C-alpha positions in Angstrom: -6.4 -4.1 48.0 -9.1 -6.5 46.9 -11.3 -3.9 44.9 -8.0 -3.0 43.1 -7.4 -6.3 42.0 -11.1 -6.9 41.0 -11.0 -3.7 39.2 -7.8 -4.7 37.2 -9.0 -7.9 36.3 -12.0 -6.1 34.8 -10.0 -3.9 32.8 -7.6 -6.5 31.2 -11.0 -8.8 30.6 -12.3 -6.1 28.6 -9.4 -4.9 26.7 -8.6 -8.5 25.8 -12.4 -8.6 24.3 -12.6 -5.4 22.7 -9.5 -6.1 20.4 -10.5 -6.4 16.7 -8.8 -7.3 13.5 -7.2 -4.3 11.8 -7.4 -6.4 8.2 -10.5 -4.7 7.4 -9.9 -5.1 3.7 -9.1 -8.8 3.5 -10.3 -11.1 0.5 -10.6 -14.8 0.0 -8.3 -16.2 -2.2 -10.6 -17.2 -5.5 -10.5 -16.8 -8.8 -13.3 -14.7 -8.7 -11.7 -12.4 -6.4 -8.5 -12.0 -8.8 -10.5 -10.8 -11.6 -10.1 -7.4 -12.3 -7.6 -4.4 -13.7 -4.2 -3.9 -11.3 -1.4 -1.6 -11.6 2.2 -2.4 -10.9 3.6 -0.2 -8.1 6.7 -1.9 -7.2 9.3 -4.3 -9.2 12.6 -5.8 -7.9 14.6 -8.6 -9.6 17.8 -10.2 -7.6 20.0 -12.6 -10.1 22.6 -14.6 -9.4 25.2 -16.0 -11.7 26.6 -19.2 -10.1 28.7 -21.6 -11.4 29.6 -25.4 -10.4 33.0 -26.6 -10.7 33.8 -30.2 -11.5 33.9 -31.0 -7.9 30.3 -29.9 -7.4 31.3 -26.7 -5.6 29.5 -23.6 -6.3 30.9 -20.3 -6.8 28.9 -16.7 -6.9 30.2 -15.0 -10.4 27.6 -12.0 -9.9 24.6 -10.6 -8.2 22.6 -7.9 -10.0 19.6 -6.3 -8.6 17.2 -5.1 -10.8 14.6 -2.1 -9.4 11.9 -0.6 -11.1 10.5 2.8 -11.3 7.9 5.5 -12.8 5.4 2.7 -13.7 2.7 2.7 -16.2 1.9 -0.8 -16.5 -1.5 -2.1 -16.0 -2.4 -6.1 -15.6 -5.8 -6.9 -16.6 -6.8 -10.5 -15.2 -10.3 -11.6 -17.0 -12.9 -13.8 -15.4 -12.3 -16.2 -18.5 -8.8 -17.0 -17.3 -6.6 -14.7 -19.8 -4.7 -11.9 -19.0 -3.0 -9.1 -20.4 -0.1 -6.8 -19.6 0.4 -3.5 -21.3 2.6 -0.8 -20.7 6.3 0.1 -19.6 8.3 1.4 -16.5 12.0 2.1 -15.8 14.3 -0.5 -14.8 17.7 0.3 -13.4 20.4 -2.6 -12.7 22.6 -1.6 -9.7 25.3 -2.0 -12.1 24.5 -0.3 -15.3 22.0 2.5 -17.3 18.5 2.5 -16.9 16.2 1.0 -19.8 12.6 1.6 -20.3 10.8 -1.9 -20.2 7.8 -2.1 -23.0 5.5 -4.7 -21.8 2.9 -6.2 -24.1 1.9 -9.5 -23.2 -0.8 -12.0 -23.2 -1.9 -15.4 -22.2 -3.6 -17.4 -19.8 -3.5 -17.8 -15.9 -4.1 -20.2 -13.4 -4.7 -20.2 -9.4 -3.7 -22.7 -7.0 -5.6 -21.3 -4.1 -4.5 -24.0 -1.5 -1.0 -23.4 -2.2 -1.1 -19.6 -2.9 0.5 -19.8 -6.4 -0.7 -17.9 -9.7 1.0 -19.2 -13.0 1.2 -17.1 -15.8 1.7 -18.9 -19.1 2.4 -16.6 -21.9 1.0 -16.7 -25.4 4.6 -15.9 -27.0 7.8 -16.5 -26.5 10.4 -14.1 -24.6 7.5 -12.9 -22.3 8.9 -9.9 -19.5 6.6 -11.9 -17.1 5.5 -15.6 -17.1 5.7 -18.7 -14.9 4.5 -19.3 -11.3 4.3 -17.0 -8.5 3.9 -17.1 -4.9 0.8 -15.0 -3.8 2.5 -13.3 -0.2 -0.4 -11.1 0.4 -3.8 -10.4 -1.3 -6.6 -8.3 -0.1 -9.2 -6.0 -1.9 -6.7 -3.0 -2.7 -3.5 -5.3 -3.9 -1.5 -8.4 -4.4 2.3 -9.1 -3.7 3.8 -11.5 -5.8 7.4 -13.6 -5.3 9.0 -15.9 -8.2 11.9 -17.8 -7.6 13.5 -19.2 -10.6 16.6 -21.4 -10.3 18.5 -21.9 -13.4 20.1 -25.3 -14.9 23.4 -25.8 -16.1 27.4 -25.6 -15.1 26.9 -21.5 -15.2 23.4 -20.8 -14.3 21.4 -17.7 -13.2 19.2 -17.8 -10.1 16.5 -15.1 -10.3 14.0 -13.6 -7.0 11.8 -11.4 -8.7 9.3 -9.3 -5.9 6.0 -7.7 -7.9 3.4 -5.6 -6.3 0.0 -4.6 -8.2 -2.8 -2.5 -6.7 -6.3 -3.1 -7.6 -7.7 0.3 -9.8 
């Protein structure tokens, strides 16, 4: 019985020490590692229209989910802190018809590695993508971004957008 316990303890010890990380493609989140060309591979946005009554009570008027598909969008993050986005994809709201979204945008970007945020500042108004995004995951293959925007006013639109970019 003693021999069986010793073998069991030895087996457990070997099993624990032989475990290794499955994350072989991890990459430090620094500006130089962001530089490169990415393909947009996933896009989802949830917009909620909310009305605030004079007594402060809020009521949800509508919720629209928009999902992207058939992506042909390239995002370039350059070493000089500029970016460009060019291409198109199909955007399908849960209420309504599909639309082809054509994106041509450029501007500057900045990284806050401590807070895991990237901010895109478009050089033109009305850009499809802009603002601050939380970096949910980042490795040598892809980057997953999430943006939460709270509207203002008595009737406002809050949105949550999820974007996945895969490195070329």
